N, C-alpha and C positions, 0 to 999 in steps of 0.2 A: 213034617216041621221044620221051618227054619231054627240056625243055629246062634242067632245073631247076639244072643247075651255070651255064649260061649266066646264067640268070634272077639267081642268088644274085651271081654276078659283077659284073655290071650294076647291082646296087645298091650295090655298095660293101662287101657282106657280106664280114668278116675269114672267110676260109676258110682256119680253121687244119685240121691233120692228121685232128682227131675232125671237125670238121663237115664237111670235104671226105668221109670216110669214110661218114657218114651219108648227105648227099646223093647218093653214090654209089651205095649201096644202094638207094636210092629211086628212082634214075633210071630210066625205064623206061616203055612202054608196058603199060596193066592191071595197075601196081604197087598192090596195097593189103595193106599189112604191118602185123602187130600193131607196137608198139614191142618186145616181147620179138624179134619176128622180125628187126626192125631189128638188135637189139642180137644177136643172134646170129651174124646175116650181118657185120653189123662187125666182131665180134671175130673171125672168121676172116679179115680183112685190117690189121687192127690190134688185138693180143691185149691191149693195155692199156686199152682204151676202158672205160669203167667204163657203168653200165646208167644212173645218174645223168647222164652228160655226153650219151647218147641221148636220154633223156628231155627233158631241158634243151634240146637241139638240135631235136627233133622240136617243142616247144614254142614256141622262136623263128622256127622257119619257119610255122608256121602263124599266130602273130602276123603277121609279114610278109605273109601272103596268099600265100605262095608253095607251100603246101602244105593240102590239104583233110584237116579230121579227119572221119573219114567212122563214124558210129555205125549198128550194125545190131542192133535185136530184143536188146538187153542183152549182145551179144557185146564182147568187146575193141574198144576203136578202133582202125580201122584208118587209115593216111596216105596220101594220094593225092598224088602230086607233079603230076597235070594239071590245076594250080588256075587255069591259063589259057587252057584249053582247054573251049568248052561241051560238055558232056555228060552224060549220066544215068548209073544204075547199074543192074544186071541183077544182084541175090542169089540164090543158091541158098537155098532154105527147109530143107535137109538139111544139107550141110556149112559154109554161110558163103561159099561162095566168090563173088567180087565180079569182074565185067567191066565194064568201060567199055562204053558205048553210045551212040550219035551217029542221034535219030529225028529224022526231019523233022518242020519247022513248028516255030513259037514256042509254048511252053505256055502262055504269059502272054496271048498272045492268043486261045488257044482257051478261056480261061476268062470263059464270058459275063459281061456286064455287070450283069447282074440277079445274077448269084452273086458279084459283089463284096463286097455289102454297104458300097459307099463307100470302101473301101480304095483305095488306090494303089498297085497291086502293082509291087512293083521287082524280081521274082524268082520263079522257082519252080524246085522240086527236086522230080523224078519217080524213084521207085525202082518197078523191075519184080521181081517176084518169080516165083520158079520152081524147076524141079529142073534141075540140072545133068545132062550127059552120064551121069557117074560114079553120081549119087543117083537117077536114074530107075528 
C-alpha cells in the first residue's frame, strides 16, 4: 500500500477536500491511473470536483516528487503514487496495463564502465514489456 497521504501531510501540503480525494484515489499498490480515470473515481467521492482541479492536483503532486508520471508508447500518461519505493514497471503491450516490479540487483551497477561513455550515472529506469494473462 502506498503512503501517499502520509507523505503529503508530512510535507505540510494543504489537503483541501479536492486534493484529499485525488490522493485517496491514487493511494494503493500497483495504481497507475490516467488523469481521466482519477477524475472519474474522484467524482464518485466528490461530485463537484472538476477535471481541471484533478489535472492541477496531479501536476502539483508530480512537481513535489510525490507522484511519478509514467508515459508508455504514446498512450495517456499514468500517475504512480509509489514515488519513494524503488521499483520498475512491467507493461502489457496489448492493453497497456502496468504493474510495479521489484527486480533484484542495482541496474546502475549492471551497466559496464565501457558502456557509460563518460556519463556519471544518477539513476536507471527499466521497463519490462510483454503480454498480460488477459491479452495472451
